[in-house]
mmCIF file of the C-alpha atoms, coordinates in Angstrom:
data_MODEL
# 
_entry.id   MODEL 
# 
loop_
_atom_site.group_PDB 
_atom_site.id 
_atom_site.type_symbol 
_atom_site.label_atom_id 
_atom_site.label_alt_id 
_atom_site.label_comp_id 
_atom_site.label_asym_id 
_atom_site.label_entity_id 
_atom_site.label_seq_id 
_atom_site.pdbx_PDB_ins_code 
_atom_site.Cartn_x 
_atom_site.Cartn_y 
_atom_site.Cartn_z 
_atom_site.occupancy 
_atom_site.B_iso_or_equiv 
_atom_site.pdbx_formal_charge 
_atom_site.auth_seq_id 
_atom_site.auth_comp_id 
_atom_site.auth_asym_id 
_atom_site.auth_atom_id 
_atom_site.pdbx_PDB_model_num 
ATOM 1   C CA . MET A 1 1   ? -46.305 39.680 49.112 1.00 0.00 ? 1   MET A CA 1 
ATOM 2   C CA . ALA A 1 2   ? -46.528 36.056 50.219 1.00 0.00 ? 2   ALA A CA 1 
ATOM 3   C CA . LYS A 1 3   ? -43.895 34.127 52.139 1.00 0.00 ? 3   LYS A CA 1 
ATOM 4   C CA . ILE A 1 4   ? -43.428 30.799 50.358 1.00 0.00 ? 4   ILE A CA 1 
ATOM 5   C CA . LEU A 1 5   ? -41.444 27.741 51.394 1.00 0.00 ? 5   LEU A CA 1 
ATOM 6   C CA . ILE A 1 6   ? -40.018 25.565 48.650 1.00 0.00 ? 6   ILE A CA 1 
ATOM 7   C CA . VAL A 1 7   ? -39.071 22.223 50.178 1.00 0.00 ? 7   VAL A CA 1 
ATOM 8   C CA . TYR A 1 8   ? -37.386 19.737 47.881 1.00 0.00 ? 8   TYR A CA 1 
ATOM 9   C CA . GLY A 1 9   ? -35.642 16.405 47.664 1.00 0.00 ? 9   GLY A CA 1 
ATOM 10  C CA . THR A 1 10  ? -32.646 15.902 45.405 1.00 0.00 ? 10  THR A CA 1 
ATOM 11  C CA . ASN A 1 11  ? -30.133 13.126 44.859 1.00 0.00 ? 11  ASN A CA 1 
ATOM 12  C CA . GLU A 1 12  ? -27.647 14.798 42.535 1.00 0.00 ? 12  GLU A CA 1 
ATOM 13  C CA . GLY A 1 13  ? -28.549 18.478 42.814 1.00 0.00 ? 13  GLY A CA 1 
ATOM 14  C CA . HIS A 1 14  ? -30.685 19.059 39.729 1.00 0.00 ? 14  HIS A CA 1 
ATOM 15  C CA . THR A 1 15  ? -33.970 19.308 41.630 1.00 0.00 ? 15  THR A CA 1 
ATOM 16  C CA . ARG A 1 16  ? -32.303 21.942 43.807 1.00 0.00 ? 16  ARG A CA 1 
ATOM 17  C CA . LYS A 1 17  ? -31.501 23.944 40.638 1.00 0.00 ? 17  LYS A CA 1 
ATOM 18  C CA . ILE A 1 18  ? -35.154 23.741 39.616 1.00 0.00 ? 18  ILE A CA 1 
ATOM 19  C CA . ALA A 1 19  ? -36.277 24.777 43.118 1.00 0.00 ? 19  ALA A CA 1 
ATOM 20  C CA . GLU A 1 20  ? -33.871 27.738 42.933 1.00 0.00 ? 20  GLU A CA 1 
ATOM 21  C CA . HIS A 1 21  ? -35.312 28.745 39.547 1.00 0.00 ? 21  HIS A CA 1 
ATOM 22  C CA . ILE A 1 22  ? -38.818 28.630 41.024 1.00 0.00 ? 22  ILE A CA 1 
ATOM 23  C CA . ALA A 1 23  ? -37.659 30.723 43.995 1.00 0.00 ? 23  ALA A CA 1 
ATOM 24  C CA . ASP A 1 24  ? -36.033 33.306 41.703 1.00 0.00 ? 24  ASP A CA 1 
ATOM 25  C CA . THR A 1 25  ? -39.216 33.557 39.627 1.00 0.00 ? 25  THR A CA 1 
ATOM 26  C CA . LEU A 1 26  ? -41.353 34.012 42.742 1.00 0.00 ? 26  LEU A CA 1 
ATOM 27  C CA . ARG A 1 27  ? -38.995 36.703 44.049 1.00 0.00 ? 27  ARG A CA 1 
ATOM 28  C CA . LYS A 1 28  ? -39.222 38.572 40.741 1.00 0.00 ? 28  LYS A CA 1 
ATOM 29  C CA . ALA A 1 29  ? -43.010 38.499 41.228 1.00 0.00 ? 29  ALA A CA 1 
ATOM 30  C CA . GLY A 1 30  ? -42.524 40.246 44.584 1.00 0.00 ? 30  GLY A CA 1 
ATOM 31  C CA . HIS A 1 31  ? -42.780 37.269 46.935 1.00 0.00 ? 31  HIS A CA 1 
ATOM 32  C CA . GLN A 1 32  ? -40.387 35.997 49.576 1.00 0.00 ? 32  GLN A CA 1 
ATOM 33  C CA . ALA A 1 33  ? -39.220 32.462 48.772 1.00 0.00 ? 33  ALA A CA 1 
ATOM 34  C CA . ASP A 1 34  ? -37.250 30.267 51.161 1.00 0.00 ? 34  ASP A CA 1 
ATOM 35  C CA . LEU A 1 35  ? -35.590 26.992 50.152 1.00 0.00 ? 35  LEU A CA 1 
ATOM 36  C CA . LEU A 1 36  ? -35.211 23.899 52.327 1.00 0.00 ? 36  LEU A CA 1 
ATOM 37  C CA . GLN A 1 37  ? -33.850 20.499 51.372 1.00 0.00 ? 37  GLN A CA 1 
ATOM 38  C CA . GLY A 1 38  ? -36.351 18.074 52.910 1.00 0.00 ? 38  GLY A CA 1 
ATOM 39  C CA . ILE A 1 39  ? -33.743 15.747 54.364 1.00 0.00 ? 39  ILE A CA 1 
ATOM 40  C CA . LYS A 1 40  ? -32.341 18.729 56.313 1.00 0.00 ? 40  LYS A CA 1 
ATOM 41  C CA . ALA A 1 41  ? -35.685 19.717 57.840 1.00 0.00 ? 41  ALA A CA 1 
ATOM 42  C CA . PRO A 1 42  ? -35.242 20.263 61.585 1.00 0.00 ? 42  PRO A CA 1 
ATOM 43  C CA . PRO A 1 43  ? -37.085 18.033 64.079 1.00 0.00 ? 43  PRO A CA 1 
ATOM 44  C CA . ASP A 1 44  ? -39.374 20.969 64.918 1.00 0.00 ? 44  ASP A CA 1 
ATOM 45  C CA . PHE A 1 45  ? -40.214 21.619 61.236 1.00 0.00 ? 45  PHE A CA 1 
ATOM 46  C CA . SER A 1 46  ? -43.358 23.671 60.765 1.00 0.00 ? 46  SER A CA 1 
ATOM 47  C CA . LEU A 1 47  ? -45.032 25.662 58.039 1.00 0.00 ? 47  LEU A CA 1 
ATOM 48  C CA . SER A 1 48  ? -46.213 28.278 60.522 1.00 0.00 ? 48  SER A CA 1 
ATOM 49  C CA . GLY A 1 49  ? -45.085 31.659 59.311 1.00 0.00 ? 49  GLY A CA 1 
ATOM 50  C CA . TYR A 1 50  ? -45.546 30.685 55.661 1.00 0.00 ? 50  TYR A CA 1 
ATOM 51  C CA . ASP A 1 51  ? -48.393 31.708 53.379 1.00 0.00 ? 51  ASP A CA 1 
ATOM 52  C CA . ALA A 1 52  ? -47.829 28.980 50.787 1.00 0.00 ? 52  ALA A CA 1 
ATOM 53  C CA . VAL A 1 53  ? -45.730 25.898 50.122 1.00 0.00 ? 53  VAL A CA 1 
ATOM 54  C CA . ILE A 1 54  ? -44.247 24.186 47.087 1.00 0.00 ? 54  ILE A CA 1 
ATOM 55  C CA . ALA A 1 55  ? -42.785 20.688 47.379 1.00 0.00 ? 55  ALA A CA 1 
ATOM 56  C CA . GLY A 1 56  ? -40.568 19.050 44.791 1.00 0.00 ? 56  GLY A CA 1 
ATOM 57  C CA . THR A 1 57  ? -38.998 15.627 44.479 1.00 0.00 ? 57  THR A CA 1 
ATOM 58  C CA . SER A 1 58  ? -36.788 13.923 41.978 1.00 0.00 ? 58  SER A CA 1 
ATOM 59  C CA . ILE A 1 59  ? -37.672 10.454 40.780 1.00 0.00 ? 59  ILE A CA 1 
ATOM 60  C CA . HIS A 1 60  ? -34.935 7.836  40.628 1.00 0.00 ? 60  HIS A CA 1 
ATOM 61  C CA . MET A 1 61  ? -35.725 4.358  39.346 1.00 0.00 ? 61  MET A CA 1 
ATOM 62  C CA . GLY A 1 62  ? -39.423 5.119  39.812 1.00 0.00 ? 62  GLY A CA 1 
ATOM 63  C CA . THR A 1 63  ? -39.129 6.265  43.434 1.00 0.00 ? 63  THR A CA 1 
ATOM 64  C CA . HIS A 1 64  ? -39.438 9.598  45.255 1.00 0.00 ? 64  HIS A CA 1 
ATOM 65  C CA . GLN A 1 65  ? -37.014 10.465 48.060 1.00 0.00 ? 65  GLN A CA 1 
ATOM 66  C CA . ILE A 1 66  ? -38.166 8.693  51.219 1.00 0.00 ? 66  ILE A CA 1 
ATOM 67  C CA . ALA A 1 67  ? -37.324 11.730 53.379 1.00 0.00 ? 67  ALA A CA 1 
ATOM 68  C CA . MET A 1 68  ? -39.639 13.964 51.321 1.00 0.00 ? 68  MET A CA 1 
ATOM 69  C CA . ARG A 1 69  ? -42.498 11.471 51.354 1.00 0.00 ? 69  ARG A CA 1 
ATOM 70  C CA . LYS A 1 70  ? -42.194 11.113 55.119 1.00 0.00 ? 70  LYS A CA 1 
ATOM 71  C CA . LEU A 1 71  ? -41.902 14.866 55.723 1.00 0.00 ? 71  LEU A CA 1 
ATOM 72  C CA . VAL A 1 72  ? -45.004 15.733 53.708 1.00 0.00 ? 72  VAL A CA 1 
ATOM 73  C CA . LYS A 1 73  ? -46.985 12.820 55.164 1.00 0.00 ? 73  LYS A CA 1 
ATOM 74  C CA . LYS A 1 74  ? -46.042 13.758 58.732 1.00 0.00 ? 74  LYS A CA 1 
ATOM 75  C CA . HIS A 1 75  ? -47.030 17.406 58.184 1.00 0.00 ? 75  HIS A CA 1 
ATOM 76  C CA . ARG A 1 76  ? -49.899 16.727 55.774 1.00 0.00 ? 76  ARG A CA 1 
ATOM 77  C CA . GLU A 1 77  ? -52.393 18.890 57.676 1.00 0.00 ? 77  GLU A CA 1 
ATOM 78  C CA . GLU A 1 78  ? -50.064 21.894 57.518 1.00 0.00 ? 78  GLU A CA 1 
ATOM 79  C CA . PHE A 1 79  ? -49.388 21.330 53.822 1.00 0.00 ? 79  PHE A CA 1 
ATOM 80  C CA . GLN A 1 80  ? -53.098 20.889 53.151 1.00 0.00 ? 80  GLN A CA 1 
ATOM 81  C CA . ARG A 1 81  ? -54.188 24.139 54.821 1.00 0.00 ? 81  ARG A CA 1 
ATOM 82  C CA . LEU A 1 82  ? -51.839 26.329 52.751 1.00 0.00 ? 82  LEU A CA 1 
ATOM 83  C CA . PRO A 1 83  ? -52.004 27.163 49.056 1.00 0.00 ? 83  PRO A CA 1 
ATOM 84  C CA . GLY A 1 84  ? -49.645 24.608 47.608 1.00 0.00 ? 84  GLY A CA 1 
ATOM 85  C CA . ALA A 1 85  ? -48.070 23.049 44.577 1.00 0.00 ? 85  ALA A CA 1 
ATOM 86  C CA . TYR A 1 86  ? -46.047 19.932 43.882 1.00 0.00 ? 86  TYR A CA 1 
ATOM 87  C CA . PHE A 1 87  ? -43.514 19.186 41.163 1.00 0.00 ? 87  PHE A CA 1 
ATOM 88  C CA . CYS A 1 88  ? -41.498 16.118 40.317 1.00 0.00 ? 88  CYS A CA 1 
ATOM 89  C CA . VAL A 1 89  ? -38.312 15.921 38.292 1.00 0.00 ? 89  VAL A CA 1 
ATOM 90  C CA . CYS A 1 90  ? -37.680 12.844 36.187 1.00 0.00 ? 90  CYS A CA 1 
ATOM 91  C CA . LEU A 1 91  ? -36.221 11.716 32.909 1.00 0.00 ? 91  LEU A CA 1 
ATOM 92  C CA . THR A 1 92  ? -39.581 10.279 31.890 1.00 0.00 ? 92  THR A CA 1 
ATOM 93  C CA . ALA A 1 93  ? -40.988 13.826 31.730 1.00 0.00 ? 93  ALA A CA 1 
ATOM 94  C CA . ALA A 1 94  ? -38.505 14.538 28.914 1.00 0.00 ? 94  ALA A CA 1 
ATOM 95  C CA . SER A 1 95  ? -39.236 11.343 26.999 1.00 0.00 ? 95  SER A CA 1 
ATOM 96  C CA . LYS A 1 96  ? -41.230 11.264 23.769 1.00 0.00 ? 96  LYS A CA 1 
ATOM 97  C CA . VAL A 1 97  ? -42.236 7.597  24.109 1.00 0.00 ? 97  VAL A CA 1 
ATOM 98  C CA . PRO A 1 98  ? -46.038 7.208  24.036 1.00 0.00 ? 98  PRO A CA 1 
ATOM 99  C CA . GLU A 1 99  ? -46.384 5.809  27.562 1.00 0.00 ? 99  GLU A CA 1 
ATOM 100 C CA . ALA A 1 100 ? -44.304 8.582  29.204 1.00 0.00 ? 100 ALA A CA 1 
ATOM 101 C CA . PRO A 1 101 ? -47.160 10.998 30.082 1.00 0.00 ? 101 PRO A CA 1 
ATOM 102 C CA . ARG A 1 102 ? -49.123 8.217  31.784 1.00 0.00 ? 102 ARG A CA 1 
ATOM 103 C CA . GLU A 1 103 ? -46.046 7.127  33.729 1.00 0.00 ? 103 GLU A CA 1 
ATOM 104 C CA . VAL A 1 104 ? -45.341 10.701 34.875 1.00 0.00 ? 104 VAL A CA 1 
ATOM 105 C CA . GLU A 1 105 ? -48.955 11.138 36.009 1.00 0.00 ? 105 GLU A CA 1 
ATOM 106 C CA . GLY A 1 106 ? -48.503 7.911  37.972 1.00 0.00 ? 106 GLY A CA 1 
ATOM 107 C CA . TYR A 1 107 ? -45.502 9.364  39.823 1.00 0.00 ? 107 TYR A CA 1 
ATOM 108 C CA . ILE A 1 108 ? -47.575 12.385 40.838 1.00 0.00 ? 108 ILE A CA 1 
ATOM 109 C CA . ARG A 1 109 ? -50.531 10.189 41.883 1.00 0.00 ? 109 ARG A CA 1 
ATOM 110 C CA . ASP A 1 110 ? -48.232 7.939  43.922 1.00 0.00 ? 110 ASP A CA 1 
ATOM 111 C CA . PHE A 1 111 ? -46.822 10.907 45.852 1.00 0.00 ? 111 PHE A CA 1 
ATOM 112 C CA . ILE A 1 112 ? -50.312 12.247 46.565 1.00 0.00 ? 112 ILE A CA 1 
ATOM 113 C CA . LYS A 1 113 ? -51.579 8.812  47.586 1.00 0.00 ? 113 LYS A CA 1 
ATOM 114 C CA . TYR A 1 114 ? -48.647 8.149  49.908 1.00 0.00 ? 114 TYR A CA 1 
ATOM 115 C CA . THR A 1 115 ? -48.617 11.568 51.573 1.00 0.00 ? 115 THR A CA 1 
ATOM 116 C CA . GLY A 1 116 ? -52.344 12.319 51.615 1.00 0.00 ? 116 GLY A CA 1 
ATOM 117 C CA . TRP A 1 117 ? -51.573 15.868 50.468 1.00 0.00 ? 117 TRP A CA 1 
ATOM 118 C CA . THR A 1 118 ? -53.649 17.071 47.527 1.00 0.00 ? 118 THR A CA 1 
ATOM 119 C CA . PRO A 1 119 ? -51.952 20.170 46.115 1.00 0.00 ? 119 PRO A CA 1 
ATOM 120 C CA . PRO A 1 120 ? -54.138 21.999 43.598 1.00 0.00 ? 120 PRO A CA 1 
ATOM 121 C CA . LYS A 1 121 ? -51.220 22.558 41.207 1.00 0.00 ? 121 LYS A CA 1 
ATOM 122 C CA . THR A 1 122 ? -48.811 19.877 40.028 1.00 0.00 ? 122 THR A CA 1 
ATOM 123 C CA . ALA A 1 123 ? -46.163 19.637 37.333 1.00 0.00 ? 123 ALA A CA 1 
ATOM 124 C CA . ALA A 1 124 ? -43.381 17.400 36.084 1.00 0.00 ? 124 ALA A CA 1 
ATOM 125 C CA . PHE A 1 125 ? -40.092 18.608 34.634 1.00 0.00 ? 125 PHE A CA 1 
ATOM 126 C CA . GLY A 1 126 ? -37.374 16.798 32.746 1.00 0.00 ? 126 GLY A CA 1 
ATOM 127 C CA . GLY A 1 127 ? -34.285 16.108 34.799 1.00 0.00 ? 127 GLY A CA 1 
ATOM 128 C CA . ALA A 1 128 ? -30.636 15.632 33.945 1.00 0.00 ? 128 ALA A CA 1 
ATOM 129 C CA . LEU A 1 129 ? -28.284 12.809 33.087 1.00 0.00 ? 129 LEU A CA 1 
ATOM 130 C CA . ARG A 1 130 ? -24.939 13.263 34.813 1.00 0.00 ? 130 ARG A CA 1 
ATOM 131 C CA . TYR A 1 131 ? -23.147 10.243 33.376 1.00 0.00 ? 131 TYR A CA 1 
ATOM 132 C CA . PRO A 1 132 ? -19.565 11.356 34.193 1.00 0.00 ? 132 PRO A CA 1 
ATOM 133 C CA . TYR A 1 133 ? -20.441 11.503 37.901 1.00 0.00 ? 133 TYR A CA 1 
ATOM 134 C CA . TYR A 1 134 ? -22.064 8.069  38.148 1.00 0.00 ? 134 TYR A CA 1 
ATOM 135 C CA . ASN A 1 135 ? -20.214 4.973  39.263 1.00 0.00 ? 135 ASN A CA 1 
ATOM 136 C CA . MET A 1 136 ? -19.926 2.168  36.725 1.00 0.00 ? 136 MET A CA 1 
ATOM 137 C CA . VAL A 1 137 ? -23.035 0.281  37.871 1.00 0.00 ? 137 VAL A CA 1 
ATOM 138 C CA . LYS A 1 138 ? -25.258 3.366  38.026 1.00 0.00 ? 138 LYS A CA 1 
ATOM 139 C CA . ARG A 1 139 ? -23.961 4.584  34.652 1.00 0.00 ? 139 ARG A CA 1 
ATOM 140 C CA . PHE A 1 140 ? -24.922 1.236  33.102 1.00 0.00 ? 140 PHE A CA 1 
ATOM 141 C CA . MET A 1 141 ? -28.383 1.202  34.734 1.00 0.00 ? 141 MET A CA 1 
ATOM 142 C CA . VAL A 1 142 ? -29.155 4.817  33.845 1.00 0.00 ? 142 VAL A CA 1 
ATOM 143 C CA . LYS A 1 143 ? -28.011 4.255  30.262 1.00 0.00 ? 143 LYS A CA 1 
ATOM 144 C CA . LEU A 1 144 ? -30.506 1.381  29.965 1.00 0.00 ? 144 LEU A CA 1 
ATOM 145 C CA . VAL A 1 145 ? -33.305 3.616  31.256 1.00 0.00 ? 145 VAL A CA 1 
ATOM 146 C CA . ALA A 1 146 ? -32.249 6.462  28.951 1.00 0.00 ? 146 ALA A CA 1 
ATOM 147 C CA . ARG A 1 147 ? -32.237 4.142  25.939 1.00 0.00 ? 147 ARG A CA 1 
ATOM 148 C CA . LYS A 1 148 ? -35.738 2.893  26.833 1.00 0.00 ? 148 LYS A CA 1 
ATOM 149 C CA . LEU A 1 149 ? -36.936 6.510  27.088 1.00 0.00 ? 149 LEU A CA 1 
ATOM 150 C CA . GLY A 1 150 ? -35.279 7.550  23.829 1.00 0.00 ? 150 GLY A CA 1 
ATOM 151 C CA . LEU A 1 151 ? -32.834 9.872  25.593 1.00 0.00 ? 151 LEU A CA 1 
ATOM 152 C CA . ASP A 1 152 ? -29.098 10.416 25.165 1.00 0.00 ? 152 ASP A CA 1 
ATOM 153 C CA . THR A 1 153 ? -26.735 7.547  25.964 1.00 0.00 ? 153 THR A CA 1 
ATOM 154 C CA . ASP A 1 154 ? -23.274 9.100  25.478 1.00 0.00 ? 154 ASP A CA 1 
ATOM 155 C CA . THR A 1 155 ? -21.837 8.355  28.927 1.00 0.00 ? 155 THR A CA 1 
ATOM 156 C CA . LYS A 1 156 ? -18.972 10.831 28.516 1.00 0.00 ? 156 LYS A CA 1 
ATOM 157 C CA . ARG A 1 157 ? -21.336 13.826 28.675 1.00 0.00 ? 157 ARG A CA 1 
ATOM 158 C CA . GLU A 1 158 ? -24.025 15.423 30.832 1.00 0.00 ? 158 GLU A CA 1 
ATOM 159 C CA . PHE A 1 159 ? -27.474 16.177 29.434 1.00 0.00 ? 159 PHE A CA 1 
ATOM 160 C CA . VAL A 1 160 ? -30.094 18.551 30.863 1.00 0.00 ? 160 VAL A CA 1 
ATOM 161 C CA . TYR A 1 161 ? -33.700 18.021 29.776 1.00 0.00 ? 161 TYR A CA 1 
ATOM 162 C CA . THR A 1 162 ? -35.350 20.724 31.862 1.00 0.00 ? 162 THR A CA 1 
ATOM 163 C CA . ASP A 1 163 ? -37.627 23.177 30.077 1.00 0.00 ? 163 ASP A CA 1 
ATOM 164 C CA . TRP A 1 164 ? -36.678 26.255 32.102 1.00 0.00 ? 164 TRP A CA 1 
ATOM 165 C CA . ALA A 1 165 ? -39.478 28.329 30.561 1.00 0.00 ? 165 ALA A CA 1 
ATOM 166 C CA . ALA A 1 166 ? -41.997 25.720 31.777 1.00 0.00 ? 166 ALA A CA 1 
ATOM 167 C CA . VAL A 1 167 ? -40.475 25.913 35.269 1.00 0.00 ? 167 VAL A CA 1 
ATOM 168 C CA . ALA A 1 168 ? -40.876 29.703 35.261 1.00 0.00 ? 168 ALA A CA 1 
ATOM 169 C CA . ARG A 1 169 ? -44.496 29.398 34.013 1.00 0.00 ? 169 ARG A CA 1 
ATOM 170 C CA . PHE A 1 170 ? -45.265 26.958 36.830 1.00 0.00 ? 170 PHE A CA 1 
ATOM 171 C CA . ALA A 1 171 ? -43.951 29.474 39.379 1.00 0.00 ? 171 ALA A CA 1 
ATOM 172 C CA . GLU A 1 172 ? -45.703 32.432 37.733 1.00 0.00 ? 172 GLU A CA 1 
ATOM 173 C CA . GLU A 1 173 ? -49.031 30.591 37.583 1.00 0.00 ? 173 GLU A CA 1 
ATOM 174 C CA . PHE A 1 174 ? -48.680 29.603 41.222 1.00 0.00 ? 174 PHE A CA 1 
ATOM 175 C CA . ALA A 1 175 ? -47.800 33.180 42.216 1.00 0.00 ? 175 ALA A CA 1 
ATOM 176 C CA . ALA A 1 176 ? -50.908 34.427 40.404 1.00 0.00 ? 176 ALA A CA 1 
ATOM 177 C CA . THR A 1 177 ? -53.088 32.338 42.744 1.00 0.00 ? 177 THR A CA 1 
ATOM 178 C CA . LEU A 1 178 ? -51.744 33.995 45.896 1.00 0.00 ? 178 LEU A CA 1 
# 
């Protein structure tokens, strides 16, 4: 049984749901999984006591959470010495437009380049559109992005694009390496 930390960044809570799904899958495989929102990491944050680490960030307007980038960069050596995996959550991962896979790979490369951490396993999962919760400006901007990506634009509804089976496979494959 491995003790695994899942540290994540989320703006609207969907990345937390994905992190929780990963944690549940790891627990079913017999591991201990702890969750930590990166922005709430204590000043004395450390990976000591953990056997593995998974980091996840959501992408908003092409950008990862600054707190997560800084946390992983600051503790890069600790992240690097443990078995690790990284996932990002973005609408582009759910898009069928031809350039989407290249764009998603770019998000992963950018995180690795910025932080210096090279996790052996990476993945990208579709996120969610929470139109009813956005203010007018954000709703308009997100609708433009969704239209460009070929996603839903009905601003009276929420849409979830996460492939939960793919999330579970990611966790199971990671668990198999421990």
